[in-house]
C-alpha positions in Angstrom: -212.8 128.4 -97.9 -211.6 128.5 -102.0 -208.3 129.2 -103.3 -207.0 129.7 -107.0 -203.8 128.1 -108.2 -202.1 129.4 -110.4 -199.4 127.7 -112.6 -197.9 124.1 -112.0 -197.9 121.1 -113.8 -201.0 120.3 -116.3 -201.2 116.6 -115.5 -201.0 117.7 -111.2 -203.7 119.9 -111.7 -206.2 117.2 -110.1 -203.7 116.3 -107.5 -203.6 120.3 -106.0 -207.7 119.6 -106.0 -207.3 116.8 -104.0 -204.9 118.6 -101.5 -206.9 121.5 -101.3 -210.6 119.8 -100.4 -208.0 117.8 -97.8 -207.5 121.1 -96.3 -210.7 122.1 -96.6 -210.2 124.2 -99.5 -212.5 124.3 -102.6 -210.2 124.7 -105.4 -209.4 126.1 -109.1 -206.5 125.7 -110.8 -205.1 127.3 -113.8 -201.9 125.3 -115.2 -202.2 127.5 -118.3 -203.4 131.0 -119.6 -206.8 130.8 -121.0 -209.2 133.8 -121.8 -210.7 136.3 -119.8 -208.6 134.7 -116.9 -209.0 137.6 -114.8 -212.9 137.7 -114.5 -212.6 133.7 -114.2 -210.1 134.2 -111.0 -212.9 135.4 -109.2 -213.1 136.6 -105.5 -211.5 133.7 -103.5 -210.2 133.8 -100.3 -206.6 132.4 -101.4 -204.7 132.7 -104.6 -201.5 130.3 -104.8 -198.7 131.2 -107.4 -196.5 128.4 -108.6 -194.0 130.6 -109.3 -191.5 128.5 -111.6 -194.4 127.5 -114.1 -196.6 130.2 -114.3 -196.0 132.8 -117.3 -195.6 136.4 -116.7 -198.7 137.0 -118.1 -200.3 135.1 -115.6 -198.6 136.8 -113.2 -199.9 140.1 -114.2 -203.1 139.2 -114.2 -202.8 137.7 -110.8 -201.3 140.8 -109.3 -204.2 143.4 -110.9 -207.1 141.0 -109.9 -205.7 140.9 -106.3 -204.6 144.9 -106.1 -208.6 145.4 -107.5 -210.2 143.1 -105.2 -207.7 142.5 -102.1 -207.4 139.1 -102.4 -204.2 137.9 -100.5 -201.4 135.7 -102.9 -199.2 133.2 -101.7 -196.1 132.9 -104.0 -194.6 128.7 -103.8 -191.5 128.3 -105.7 -191.8 124.8 -106.3 -194.5 123.2 -108.3 -194.3 119.8 -106.0 -197.6 118.5 -103.9 -195.5 118.8 -101.1 -194.8 122.3 -101.2 -198.7 123.3 -101.5 -199.3 121.3 -98.3 -196.8 123.1 -96.3 -197.9 126.7 -98.4 -201.6 125.8 -96.8 -200.5 124.0 -93.3 -198.7 127.8 -92.7 -201.3 129.7 -94.0 -203.8 127.4 -91.5 -201.6 128.0 -88.5 -201.4 132.2 -89.5 -205.5 132.6 -89.7 -206.8 130.8 -86.8 -206.4 127.1 -88.6 -208.3 127.6 -91.6 -208.2 125.3 -93.8 -206.7 122.8 -91.6 -206.5 119.3 -93.1 -209.2 117.3 -92.0 
C-alpha cells in the first residue's frame, strides 16, 4: 500500500515515513509545495492531508489529483505522530485490516 502525506512539519517528515512503514505503507511526504506537485503525487492508495499545516494551494492540488484519479483523501486536523497513527489504524479497520501495524 502506498500513501502520500501532504502538510505537516518539516522536521517530522522522517517520522511520518517511519510511522507509515510500521503500518506497512510506502510513504511520500510533502511538507511544502514543490514544482509539478500534482504529477509527483502519483497514484497512491490514500492521501492524508495534515490540514493545520497545509497551504490552500496544496489542498487545491490534492483535490484535483484525487478527483481525477479516484484516490481517497483523509483529512487530519493535527500534525502530530499520534494523529497519523490513529488515522492509519482507522483506515486499516475500514479496509479489511489493510495497513495494520506489523
